[in-house]
N, C-alpha and C positions, 0 to 999 in steps of 0.2 A: 796353303801353298797349292797353286795349279801347276800340275805337271803334264806336258805333252809327251806322249810316247809314240815313237816311230818304229814300225816293224816292217823290214824288207829282207828277211833272211833267205826266202825262197820265191815262191810265186804268188804270195798275197801281199798286196801294198795296203798297209793298215796304219791308222793314227787313232790314238785313244786320249782322253784327258781325265786325270783323276785328281781330285781336290782334298785328298785326305779322309773323306767321309764316303764318298761314292763316286763311281764312274759316271762322269758327265757326258762323255761321248766315247763311241767306238765304232768306227767306220772301217769296213774291210772291202777292198776290190780284188777280186779273184780273177787271174788271168786266165782267159779261155784259150788263148792261142795255142797252148801246149797239147790240147787234147788230139789234135790231128797227128801229132807225133808219138803218142802214147806214153809221154813222160816229159819232164821238164827240161827245157832247153836253155842253158845258163844265158847264152848271149840274148835270146828273145826275151828272158825274164828280166834282166838289167835294163834292156831298152824300154820295156813296159813300165818298169818302176819309174824311169825318168819322166815318162809321160804322165803318169797318174799320182806321184807323190804330192805335188802341191794342190792338185783339185782335191785329193784326199784329205789333206790337212785343213784346207778352207772348209771343207764339209764338217769335219769334226769341230772346228770352231763354231760354225754356224749352229751345229747340233747342241753345243754346250752353252750357247748364249754368251760367249767370251769373245774379245777380240785380242789380237796377238800380244798386245801390250800387257794383258792381264796375266800372261803366263809368268811363272816364277822359276821354272827349270824345265829342262828337256831331257828326256830319256830316250835311248836309242839302241837298238841290238846291234852288237859288233861282232857275234859270233855265237855258235857255229853256223854255217850256211854257205851259200853260193858267194864267192869272192866278190863278183860284179854287182850282185843285188845288194850285199851289205855295203858295199862302198857308196851306192846311191844314197841309202838312208843316212848313213854315217856323215856324208857330205852336208846334205840337207840339215842336219841336227847342228853340225858345227857352225854352219852359216847362220842358223837361228840363234844359237848361243851367244855368237859374237854380236849380231845386229840388235838383239834385244838386251844384251848385257846380263844374261842370266846363266847359272851354271849348268853343266851338262853331266849325266851320268851314263856311261857305256854299260849295257846290261846283257848278261849271258841268256840267250834265247831260251835255254832249258829251264834256268831259274824263273823266267817269265811263266812257263807251264806250270811250275811249282806254286807260285803265288796265284794263278788264275782262279782256283776254287775258293779262295779267300774273299774274292770280289761278289760270289754269290751266296756265301754263308759265313757269318761271323763264328761258327762253331768249328771252322777249319783253323786250328791252332796247332803249334808243335806240343809234343812229338807225334809224328805221323811217318808212316812210309808212303812214299809216292811212287806210282808206276807211271812212267812217261812213256807213252806209246804213239808214234806218229810214223811218217813215211821214212824219216831218217834216223829215228831213234827208237830204241827199246831199252829202258833202264829201270832199275829198282834203286831208289834213293832214300836213305834215312834222314829226316829233317829233325834234329835235336832241338835247334832253335832256328828262328828266321835268319837266314845268313849262314848257317852252319850245315854243311851237306856231306854226306858220305856215300859214295856209290858202293852198293852192295852186289850189283850184277848188271850186266848189260849184253847185249846180243853179240855173239861171236861171228855172225855173218850178216844174214839179211835182218832188217828191222821188221816188225809186224806189219806196219803199213807198206812197206815195199813188197812182202810176201804177198799180200791182198792185190797190189797193183800188177805183179807178175802172174799170178794166178789168174786174174781177170783177163790179162792179155792172152794166156794159153786158152781161155775159154772164148775169146773174141767179144767180150763184154765192153770194151773201151776203157778209157781213162778219165778220172781217177777209178780205181777198182773198188775201194773200199765201200762206198754208198752202194754201188750196183750189186755186189756181192751180197751185202746185208739185205737188201731188199728181195733178191732172189732166194737167199737162204730161207726165207719165211715160208716159201712153198715147197721147200725140200724135205726129204725124208732122211733124218738123222742116223737111221739104221741102214742106209744103203750101202756103205762102205766105212770101214775104220781106217782113218789114216793114222800114221804113226804120231806119237807125242814124245818130243825129245826133252827129257828132264836133266840129261847129262848126268855128272856125278852126284851122289846122293846128297851131298851138302852144298851143292852148287846153286847159286842164285843167278847164274847166267842163263842166256837163251840161245837157241839155234832153231831157225826155220828154213835152212836150205834143204834138209833131208826132207822135210814135209813137202816143199815145193817139188822136189824131184819125185816123190812118191805120187802127187797129183799128176804130174806130167807123164810118169809110167802108166798110170791108170787110163788117162786120156788116149794114150796111144794103144792100149790094150784092148779098148772097147770099140775104137773105130769111130768115123765121124757121124755114121748113122745113129748109133746109140748114144753118142755124145749129146746130140740134140735133144733126145728124150730125157736125159739125165742131168741136163745143166744145173737145175735147181737142187737136185741131190747132191752133186759134186759140190757146189757152193756152200751148201749146209754142212756137209760132212768136214770140208776144209775149215770153215769158220769155227766149228766146234773144236778141232783140233788146236787152233791157234788159242781160242779163249781159254780151253781147259789148262793149257800151260801157263798163260798170263796169269790167272786167277790163282791156281795152285802155287805158283812161285811166290806171289805176292802175299798169300796167306802164311806159307812156310817162313817167308823172311820176317814178317811181323811177329810170328810167334817166337822165332829165335831172339829177335830184339826185344821182346816183351813189350811190344807196342799194340794197342788195340784199335787203331785207326788208320784206314787205308784211304788215299786220295788217288784219283786218276787225273791224268793230264795228257794233252796232246790230241792230235786230229782223231785217232782211232778211239778215244774216250767218248766219241759221239756214238759209237756202236751200241744200240739198245741191248743186244744179246750179251754183250760184254758188261754192261752195266747191271743187267738182271742177274747174271750169274755171279758177279761180285757181290752184289747185295745179299743174294740168297746165302752164299757161303759165309759172309760176314755175320749174318743174322744166326746162322747155325753155330758160329764160333764165339758169339757173344761180342762181336766187333762192331765197329761203325765204318760205313763207306760213303765217300763223298765224290762228287764229280761236278764240273762245270756246266752250264748250259752250253749248246751248241756253238754259239758266237764267241765263246771264250775257250772252247776246246781247239777251235782252229787258230793258226797263227794270227795274232791280234795285237794292235797297239795298246789295247787297255791293260793287259797283263804286263806290258813293258812299262806303261806309265806307273803302275802299282809298285813294280819292282824298283824302278828308278826313285819313286817317292821316298822308298825305305832308306835308301842310300843318301839322297839329298838331304833327308831330315837330319842325317848325322853328319852333314857336312863331308860326306865320302864323295868328292867329285872326281871326274876324269878330265886329264888335261886334253887339249885340242890335238895334240900330236898323236893321239890314238890311232891305230890302224885296224882294219878288218882282220878278223882272227876265224878263218873258216873251219878250222878243227878244233876249236875251242870246247873244252870240257870243264868239269869242276876241279 
């Protein structure tokens, strides 16, 4: 079964093709129009998806060596995400499903991030705890079986990736903030200042990054513009350390409570090398396993949607064409 996956939940237009054994194609077009605004502008995102979606699908087909008629199913993200962006992908998926006479599976974007690591390693099998970390989401999810998910904890305010973007804006580093802070942090002094780590209640698996963001802002204001220039890398390093410490310790604690010895990273922030190294070291110390996808599968991508859709289409769990976008969808 050749399944085309379409992903347009935010500002990445992507199409991937999965055939049951491997990913045949995974094309991602990132919209750069948002950089001058310091964040994603929903109206511009949906317009860009309209322009990009068909060329991206054609490129995926060319990369896979398949023609449209060889597709046996369509998978598409229907939430969570930006309503206008989701509508573009969903409309194209419905059109392809009708014109080709093949079934469609509407996929939860977050579940796509859970499946992503399995495309890179056959060792990623349930049960495991997945830490989904992106610009819009920070969640700990227990995966007992594929298709069976239990949210253990989620952010109570900012997502981790959102905190990276906002702190980068405070430091005038541009957008998106994650990659530039990670790069700058490599040159910084982790002992320069200790920002707070919000662990919340003793047994809580939830996250909170708003206090950390405020602490960074207060520190910037306290040292003044002249000193800020000299300590950009130090602040980036200490901020990143504070975020990673909480993410990793919460994931380790949740795994211990659940009696599960395997942790999987997913989402755009999973590309962060410091996060990967910290999690890997802590898991080694605890006798646990850690997995994460390669960068192209951490980003929002059609490949992970194709893989997730394949799982459901294989069981004949199809979605009617009357389905609508669900911007606030969760598990």
